[in-house]
N, C-alpha and C positions, 0 to 999 in steps of 0.2 A: 780310392778317390784321389785326384790330383789337386793339391792346394797351392795356389800362387799367392804369396804373402809379401806385401810391400811395407818396409819399415826402414827409416833412415838410421836406426840404431840397432846393432846386433853385436854379440860377442866377437872379439874380446872386450868390447865396451861393456861396462858393468852397471849401467843405469837401469831403472825399473822397466822401461819398454823393452830393452834388449834382453833382460833376464826373463821377463814374462814370456816373450815370444820363443826364446830358446827352450825354456823348460816345458812349454806347451808342445812345441814342434817335435822335440825328441820323443815325447810320449805318443804323438800322432804317428811318427815313423815306426815306433815299436808296435803300434796297432795295425801296421800294414799299409799305411797311406804314403803317398809321395808328396814331399813338401819342398818347394823351391822358394827361397827368400831372395828378393831383390833389395839390396841395401847399398851403402856406400863404403868406402874404405874407412876403417875405424879411426876416429879422431876426437870423439866427444870426451870431455867438454873443453879441453884446451885448444882444440883446433889444430892439433899436431898429429901427423900420421903415427900410428903405433909401429913399433919395430917390426920389420919384415913385410910391410905392406907398401904398395904404391898406389897413387891416385891415377889409375889407368882407366882407359875407356871401358874395358870389360875384363873382369877376372872371375874365374869360377873355381870354387873350392868345395870340399865336402867336410862337414862338421857333424860328427855323430849321426850320420845318415841323412842329414839335411843338405840339400844342394843350395849353395850360397853363391849368388851372382852379385858381384860388387861393381858399381858403375862410377864413372868419373863425375865429381861434383866440385862446386866452388866450396873450399874448406875455410872455415873461420872459427874462432873461439865462440863459446856460448855466451856472447855479450855483444851489445850493439844491435839495435833493431834493424837497420838497413842491411848490414852484412849478414845477419842471420836470415833475413828474408831472401837475400840472394842465394844463400846456401839452400834454403827450402825450395826455392823455385828451380834451382839447377837440378836438385834431386827429382823433383816432379817431372821435369822434361826428360831427363836421362832415363829414369825408371820407366816412364811411359814408352819411350822409343825402344829401349832394350827389351821390353816385354814382347815386342813384335817377333823376336827371334826365339821365344819360348814356346814349348808345346801348349796346345790349348788346354787350360785347366778345367776342372769341374766347378771351381769357385775361386773368386778373387777376393782377397782380404787386404785391407790397409788400415793402418793405425794412426791415431793422433799422438801427442797433443797438437802439433801444428798440422792443420788439415790440408795443406798443399800436398802432403803425402796421400791423404784420403782422396783428394781430387784426382791424383794420378791413378789411384785404385779404381775410381769410377770410370775414368777414361779407358783404362786397360780392359775393364769389364765390357765396355761398349765395343772396343776393337775386337775382343775375343768372343763376343756374344755369349757371355757367361754372367751369372749373378754376382753382385757386389755386396760384401759385408763390411760395414764400418765398425772398427773397434774404437770405441770412444774412451779415451784416457783422461781427457780434460775438456772443460767447457771453454774452448778457444773460439773467439778472441776475448771472452769475458775475463779470463785469467790475465791477459796482457794488460787490461785496464786496471785490474785488481792490484798488480804489483807496481803500477806506476810507469810501466814501459811506454804506454801510450795513453792519451786522453781520448774521451769520447769525441768522435769526429765523423766526417763523411766516410773516410776510409774504414773505420770500425763498423759503420752501418753496412757498407758494402760487404765486408767480411762476414757479418752476421747473416746477410742474405745468402752468401755462398755456403755458410754453415747449414742453413735450413734447406737449401737446395740438395746438399749431399745427404742429409737425413731422409729427404723425400725419395731420392733416387736409390738409396740402399735397399736391398731385399731384406736386410736385418741390420740392426744396430746392437752391438754388444757393448754395454756400458760396464764400467768397473765399479760403479756405486749405484745404490738405489736412488740416491738424491739426483744423480744425473738423469736417471730414467724418469723421475717425477718432473724434472725440468723440461725434458723433451716432450712429455705428454702434455704439460701445461702450455707448450708452444705449438700444439697441434699435430705432433707426430703420433700416429696410431699406436696404442699401447701394445697391440699384438706384434708389432715390429721390433720392440725394444726388449732385449734380454739382458740380464745382469750376471756377469761372471767376475766376481771381485778378484783382487790380487791375493796371492797366497805365498806359501813357502815350500821349498823342496826339502822335505823331512829326511831325505837320504843324506843331505849335506849339512843341514842345520839341526844340531842337537846339543844338549848341555855338555860342557866339557870344562876341565880344570883351566884356570888362567894360564896362558902361555908364558912360562917362566922366562924364556929368552927375551920375548918382546917386553915383558913387564920390567925386566932389568934394563933393557935398552932405553926405555922411555921413562925410567925412574917412577914406576907405578907400584912397586912392591909395597905392601902394607898400607895402601891408600884406597879410599872409597872413590871409584872412578865413574864419573858421569860422562858418557860418551855421545858424540854426534858423528855418525858414520853415513856419508852420502854426499849428494851434490850440494855445493855451497852456492845456492841461487838467491835471486832477489826475493823469492817468496818466503824464505826460511827465517827471517828476522834474527840472523845470527849475532848482529851487534847487541841485541838484547840478552842473548845467552852469555855473551862476554861481560855484560854489566853484572849479571848474576855471579860470574866467576870473580869479578872484581870485589863484589860484596863478601865473597868467601875466601879472599886471599889470606886472611888470618888463620884459616883452618889448614894446617899443614897435612892433615890426614885426608883431605879431599882434593882430587885433581880432576880437571876437565880434559877430555881427549877428543880431538877433531881429526877425522880422516876423510879426505876427499878433495875435490876441486870444483871450480865453477866460476860464474860471473862475479861472485862476492868474495872469492878466496883471497885475492890481493888485499881487499879491504879488511878482512878478518886478520890477516897477518900484520897489517899496519896498526890496527887497534891493539893487538897483543904486544907489539914492540913499543908503541907509544906509551901504553899504560904499564908496561913492565909486568905483565901478568905471568909470574913465575909458576903459577898453578895450572897453566894451560899448556898442553902438548899438541903440536901441530905436525901432522905427517901428510904427504901428498896422496893423491888417488892411488889405490892399490888394485892389483888384479883381482878378479872375482874369486879366484881360488883362495885368496888370503882372507876373505871376509869372516869365515868362522873363527879364525885365530884372532882377528881384531875384535870381534864381538866378545870373545872370551875374556878380554881385558876389562870389559865394562860391567860394573855393578848395576848401572842404571842407563837406559837408552833415552836420550833426550830427543823428542820429536816436536819441533817448533814450526809454526807457520805464522804469517802476519795476521793481524786482527782486522780482517776484511770479510764481508759476508760470503763471497764466493768460496772461501775456504771452509765453510760449514758443510760443503758438498764433497770434500776431498777425503780420501783414505790413504795416508802415506804408506807405501808398501813396506817400508822398513819396520813397521810394527809387527809384521808377520815373521820376519827374520828374527826379531828380538824374541817373539814368543817361542819360535823353534829352538832358540838357544837357551830358553829359560831365563831371559834377562828382563826384569821388570821395566815398564815403560813410564816415562814422565811426559805426559801430553801437555803441550802449551800451544793450543790453537782454539779457534772458535768452537763452541759447542755444536755438535752435529753428529754425523754418522760415525766418524772415527772415535770421538769421545764415548759414544754409546757402546761401541764394540769393547773398548777398554774397560768401561764400567761394568758391562754385562759379564765379561769374562773374568773380572777381578785381576787382570794382568798388569795393572799399573795404577797410577794416580794422575789426576788432572789439575792443572793450575790455569788461571786466565792467560790468554795470549799477550805477548809483548809486555809482560809484567816481571821484570827481573827480581824485584823484591820477593814476590810470591814464589818464584822458581828457586831462588837462593834459600829461602826459609824451608821449602819442602825437601830440597837436597840435603840440607843440614839435618833436618829431622830424620830422614830416612837413613842417613849415615850413622845415626845413633840408635836406630831401631832394628836390631838384628833379627828379632823374632818376626816382625812385620815383613822384613825383606825376604826371609826364608819362605813365608807364606806366599808372598807375591811371586817368587820364583816358581814355586810349585804350581800356582794357578796359571802363570804365563805358559808354562810348558804343557799343562793339561789342556789349554785352549787351542794349542797349535794344530792338532789333527782336524779341527773344524775347517781349517784353511789350507788343507793339503793340496799341493799343486797337482797331484795325481787326480784327485776328484774334480778339480776345477778345469783341468785340461779336457777331461771326458765331457764335462758340461758344455764347454765351448765347441768341442768336436760335434756334439749332437746338433748344435745350431747349424754348423757348416753342412752337415749331412742332410739336414732337413731342407736347407736352402738349395743345395745342389740337386736334390731329388725333384724339385718342382718342375 
């Protein structure tokens, strides 16, 4: 089967969409399928080209058996609505145009969260006369309103009409959560069209390991209980509230907070740390994907925060699965929903109310003093990981693509 997949994120970018696609596609290739990914030059989230890449009209490379076609786009940092929209539109236009030079696939797949990419996927499917599969990673544009990037307006209503149009035109929608599936069905999308393939973890790479001694010494983390946040520093993540928790615990010299990543809120995080002189917070920039297991090894606890807004009851942050693979207990600080249910059911962590620094600080302090409970949480986190093996999930999504292509 020939699979043509459109995504504006792909390795060496290390965010969730890039990682999911790469880990799925490598397994599809090993199963004997041809996979071509149309993407852009890597630049997320800073809006700066990664070393060794150019923003050229068309570049082709091979990555672990995946044929990667990179197209020229308008590049900007992951901040500012207008500039990001220009980025999205430029990828939509270039990906659609460059697809004309690709062999006719058996199926066309495109991923959100921004669905100008999905719109490109639908247009390519029309041009190629092949079925279109929409991989739904976020309820966009609802999430734009939820984080305060835009208010309800005529433009949002138009985007919602476009969203529903794409759901109707897709031969199948692959949702990353059951909650997204329920939302689509409630809005009239046929249940038989919506499949769920949640995010997961590559257990070949993420497994329990001793704390990296070199990094621990470098960041002055030796002998400390480390609460870590690893990932995109975005508007959705309520990171200023996490820093308030750090401020409440600044008197505990045995507890440190560790932030690794970048994004729209990174500069704000750095300003808060400097202004409040939070000596118990360590900040490092975005690291390559290969470094993630070593960074996770520094953490005793994985902080997973989101803002207190209803749309985030439907979200499952992908970092919880990496934490499970590493055997790192999870501290959830987001609205009660599918994600908190997973953590409670697996016993892989604890939950506190979202945007509540007092509750977060109290729970971190309690766990720092509860070695027996932490040992139990570590065992349970690792035991839960095989349920979310990327190997199994890649096969599940492949079955959807094969079924659609065979129609």
